[in-house]
Structures are given as C-alpha cells and as structure tokens.
N, C-alpha and C positions, 0 to 999 in steps of 0.2 A: 504494500500500500504506500502510495506517495503522500508524504506529509506536506501539506501546503498551508499557507496562511488562512485560506478559507476553511480548511478542515479544522484547524486549531480554534478558529473563531467560533465555528459551529459547535465544537465540543465544549467550549466555555459557555456558550449560550445554553446548551443542554444542562451543564453543571449548575448554572445560576437558577434556571427554572426548577431543577430537581432540588436544589438547596431550599428554595422557597416552599416547595411542597412539603419537604421533610420538616422544615422549621414550624410550619403550621400543624402538620399531622402529629408531631411528637407532643404537642400541647394538649391534644384532645384526650379527655379523661385522665389527665395526669394525676396520680395519687399524691398525697402529701409526702414531702421528702423528709425522711428521718433515717436513723441508723437501722431500724428494722427493715424498712423498704430497701435500703441499700444492699441487703444481702439476698434479694430475690432475683429470679430470672427476668422478671419484667423490668426491673431497674437496669439490668445489664443490657437488655434489648433497647430500651429507650436511650440509655447513655451511649451505646454504640451508634445509634442513629444520629445523636448530636455530634459525635466525632465526625461521621461521614458528612453531615450537613455543613460543619465548619470548613472542612477541606474542600467541598464542592463550591461553597460560597467564595472562598478565596480564589479558586480557579475562575469562577464566573466573573467576579469584579475585575480580575486581571485582564480578561478578554474584553470587557467593556472599556476599560481604560485604554488599552492598546488600540482599539478600534477608532478612538477619537483623540489620540494623544496630542495631535497637532492643534486641535481646537479646544482642548481642555485647559491648556495654559498652566500657570503656576497653581491656581486654585485646584485644578484637577489633579496635579501631582501631589499636592499636600493632602487633598482628600483621599486619594488612592492609598498613599503611604500610611496614613493614619487608620483608615478603614481596614487595610490589609493587616496592619499590626494588631488591630482588634481581633480579627479572625484568627491570627496566629496565636494570640494569648488565649482566646476562647478554645482553640483546638487543644492547647496544652492543659488548660483547666479541665476540659472534658475527658482527656486521656487520664489525668490523675483521678478524676471521679470514677472512671471505668475500671482502672487497674489497681488503685490503692484503697479507696474507701470501702469496697465490699469486704476486703480482708480485715479492715479495722472495725467493721460494724459490730462484731461480737466481743472484741477485746477492748475497744475504746469507743463505746457508743456516744459518750458525751462529746468527744472531739468530732466525730462524724456529724452529730446533730448540729454542732456549731458551724462546721464547714458548709453544710447544706443550707443552714439558715442564712448565712452571709451570701451564699450564691443566689438566693432568691430574694435578696433585698432586706433581710432581717439583720439581727445583731448576734454576736457571739458572747456567750457567758464566760468561756475560758479563752486561753491563748491558742490561736491556730497558726501562729507563726507568719511566714511570708505570704500565705494565701489571703490574708486580710488585705494586704497592700496590693496584691495581684488582682484581686477582685475589684478594688477601688480603681485601679488603673484601667482595667477592662471596661468598667462602666463609663469612665470618662472618654476613652478613645473610641468606644463604640458609638457614643452619642455624637462626639465631635466629628469623627470620621464619616459617619453616616450622613450628617447634615452637610458637611463640606463636599463629599462625593456626590450626593444627590443634587446639590446646587450646581456643581460643575457639569454634571450630565445634563441638567436642565438648560444651562447656559450654552453648552455645546450644540444642543438641538439635533443630535444625530439619532439618538434612541428615543423611545416613547417619553414624552414630556410628563404625562400624568404619572407614570411609574417613577420617574426621577423625582418628581415633587413628593410623591407618597413616601419614597425612601427617606428623604430629608425630614418630612413631617413625622414619619413613624419612628425614626431614630430619636428625634427630639422628644417625642411623647414619652419615651421610656424613662426620661428624667423625672416624670411625675409619679413613678411607681411608689417611692417611699411616702409621697404626699397623699396618696389615695389608697389607704389600706382597705377601704370597703370595696374596691374594684379588684376583680380577679386579675392578678398581675400577668397571667399567661395570655390574656387577651391582647396585651401590648405587642406580642410577637406577630399577630396577624397582619398589621399594615406592612411591616418590613418583609414578611413572607410573600405577600401579594405583590409588593414592589419588585422583589427578586424574580418572581414568575413573569411579571409584565416586561421587565427589562431583558430577561432571557429570551422571551418570545420575540421581542423587538429586535434583539441582536441577531437571532436566527433569520428573521424575515429580511433584515438588512443585507445579509449575505446572499439572499436569493434574488435581490434586486440587481439586475445587470447595470454596470456602470454606463452612464450616458456617454456617448461618443461626442467629443467636442466638435462643434460645427466648423466647417472650413471657412476661412476668411474669404470675403468676396474678391479681394485683390490677389489671392493666392492662385497661381495657375495650376490647373489640374493636369496630371500626367495622362498621356494616352495609355490605356490598358495594354496596348500592343507594344509599348516601349517607345522611347525617343528614337527618332530617325536621324 
C-alpha cells in the first residue's frame, strides 16, 4: 500500500471521529468511580476505551492541524501544541488508571478513592503525590488548548465552522464542572465529542473534494496539443 498525504489525512479524520464517538459512549451509564469499581472488569473495559480515545484524538487533531497549517498561523500552532499536550497527559493518566489503580484497589483503597475523586473534579483526603498536580495541569491545558485550537480552526475556515466553534465552547464549558455540582459532570464530554465527530467528518469530506484547477490567464498563450512546430 502506498502511503500518501491523502491516506494519512483520511486516517486522522477517521481517528478524530472515532475518538468523539468513544468519548461520548464511555460516559453512558458510567458507575460511580471508587476503589471497589476499580477492581472490576467493567472498569478495565471503560478505562481501556479512554486510553484508545486519547490516542485517537491526538492523531485526529494532528491531521486537522497539518491540513491547514499555513492558514492556522501562530494561534493554530499554540492551540495545537497545547491541545496535543493535553491529550498526551490524558493518555498517561488513563494508562496509570488502567494499569496501576486496579492493583491498588484492594491494598490501598483510600489512595485509589482519592485519585479517582480528583480525576472527576473532586478533592483528595490524603496525599496522592504528583497526580494532584498532573490532574490540575491536564484541566488547564485541556481547556486552554481546546479553546485556542477551536478558535484557530474557526478562523482558518477550512473545516466545519460549527464543529470548530463547538470544540472551543465545549472545552471552555468544562471549567464550570466544579461550579455546578448539581449537573452530571459527564454531560460536559458530549459537546467536545460531537465536535470531534463533526471535525473528523469534515476533514474526510475535504479530502474527497478535488482541488480546483487554476484558471488560465487570458494573456497566456495556449500550446497546440500536437506540439510546437
């Protein structure tokens, strides 16, 4: 198989759309996170899905950025780097949640409860070490990166404008999670998930649109198909 720019861009489009679907799907019927749940098979499946989602999202936004790198400017670069860093941190956090927390669920349930509480916008009773700082950094760069990247996509005007605007708005809305305890915090994942799906579909369709052939200048002589005599 020949690897081309079009092939890679289409792959990133599928990755973005799949990440959006997984981001929404994993929230449906999600049980309360605690040490007991962390030892179950369902937790492992959901956590594994989050790992895959973060990796796909990173590939997806990379394709989006490269598609319009010349039009995105400095804002696009800053937005991409920050948003990509957010998904890299998210990937590392989810891997820890998948590979470490289940083993600690039985021997250190208090620690696991604290880690999961912080991960969902709550507070820790005990010391969870560097994970507290890592989660704070993740929240900040996810919001900042999502807003900047969404605005850059909107300004570039290559991909779907409504999806770009929804990405920026959805990322910004997650800042309200600690302020709205009465609202189910998993609902805040829906706008970002829908935005990733929309941007992925837009990127795929963009690759199916043939490039327009530049019109010939009226003053430019046309060659005889038979060749010059």
